N, C-alpha and C positions, 0 to 999 in steps of 0.2 A: 503494499499500499504506500509506503514511504517513497519507494522508487517512482511509483507512477505520479505522486505528487511532485517530486522533484523533476521528472521529465515534462509534465505539464508546465511547471513554473519556467523551465528552461525553453521550452517551445514558445510560451507567451513572451518571454523576454526577446528570444530572437525575432518574433513577429513584431514586437514593438519596435525593435532596433531597425528592422527592414522598413516599417512604415516611416519612421522618423528620417532615415537615410533618403528613402525616396521622395519624401517631402521636401527635403533640402535640395535634391536634384531638380525637382519641379520648379522650385522658387529660383534657383540659380538659372535654369533655362529661361524662365519668364524674363529674367534681367537680360539675358543675352538677346532674346527677342526684342524687348523693349529698346535695347540699344541699337539694335539693327533698324528699328523703326526711326529712331533719332536720325541715324546716319542717312536713311532715304530721304528724309525730309529735308536736312541740311544739303544733301547733295542736289535735291531738286532747286532749293534755294539758290545754291551756288551755280547751278546751270542757267538760271534766269539771269544772273548779273552780267555776263557778257553781252547778251541782247539788250539789257538796260543800258549799258555802256554805250554800246554802238549806236542806239537810238539818242542818247543824249549828246554824243561827239558830234553828231551833224548839226546840232543846234548851238552847242557851247564848246566848240573846238579849243577855245583859249582857256578853258578850265582844266588844263592838262593836270595838275597837281591833284585835284579832286578825283579825276578819272584814274590816274596811277594809284592813287591811295585805295580806291575800291579795288582795283585789280590785285594789288599787293595783299590786301586784307583777304581776298578770295583765295589767293595762292596759299597763304598761311594757314587758312582755315582747312584747306583741302589736305594739308600735310600733317595737322594736329592729330595726335593720338590720345585715346583715354577721355574720360568724362572731364576732368579738370582743364586739360589742354584744348579739348574742343570748345568748352565754355568760355574760356579765355579768348579763344580765336573768334568765336561766335559774337561775343560781345564787341570786338575790334570790327567785325563785318557790320554789325548794327550800327555802330557809330559812322562808319564810312558810308553806308546808305543813307543815313540821316543827312550828311554833308552833301551827298549827290542830290537828294531831293530838295535840300536847301538852295542849292545852285539852280535846280529846275524852276525854282519860283521867279527867277529872274528872266525867263524866257517864255513869253506868253504863247508863241507858236508850238512850243515844246509841250507845254501843258495841255494844249489842245490835240496834240499828235495822237491818233488812234493806237499806234503801236506802243507808245509810251503809257497811255491810259490802260491798255490791256495788260502790259507788263507789270504795271503798278497794281492792278487788280490782282493778278496772279501771285505777285509777291505778297500781298496783304493776305490772301487766302493761305498761301504757304506759312506765313508767320503763325497763323492760328493753328495749323497742323503741326508746326514745330513745338508750339506751347503745350499742345495736347500730347505730343509724344514725350516732352520732357516730364509732364505731369505723370504719365503712365510709368515711365522708367523709374522716376522717384518713388512712386507708390510700391513698385515691385521691389525696389532696393529697401525701402522701408520694411516691408513684410519679411524679406530675407534676413536682413539685419537683426530684426527682432527675433526672428526664429532661431538664429545661431547663437543669439546672447540669453535665450530663455532656457531655463532648466526643464527638462533633462536632455532637450535637443542639443544644448551647449556642449554636452559631453561627447556627443557624436560628431558634432561640427568640429570640434578641436582634434579629435582623433582621426578624422578623415580629410582634413585640410581645407575645410570650408572657411573662407576668409570674409571679413566684411567688405562691402563694396562702397565706393563712394557715390555721393549724389551728384547730379548734374544741376550745378547752380549757375544761374544766369546772373550777371552784374547788374547794378542799378539801370544802366542804360539800355540793357536788352530785355528789361521787364515790359511786357506788352508789345503790341505789334508796331511796326514802324509806322508813324503817323505823318501824313502829308496832306496839307490843306492849301488848297488853291483858291 
């Protein structure tokens, strides 16, 4: 009888270990998926920038420093790795885009250009998608980090190498969509 009780206890502990381990794997994979969604939306944003620059170039060719700043910010953002670097690069892109849109204020023909308006609208929609992807990622990181820090899951997390993940934190300049008013 004692042997049966011990076997049942061992089996229950093994099942509990498996369930907790599998939960941590699911949470880790959710973070990877959420990060991929951020990358997709940021790439979409970065793909819009060259078209926007070309449209503005035709009207504001003497605003070379602003156009170069946006181009450089985009290039740096494309090369950034990890949440912290991506967030910092994204903040610089947001500031550069604000400068670009500020320059566009001085060109009434540009403000009325259909390509510019369409790109502006597309960028605005993408900003909303980026914000949603960031929130989803941070929610996934929060669930995962809470799980690996909670008892008894933390015992499994420590033994199997599950490490806390960092949040994707946007700077003050990047909070909210890029706003342009004509």
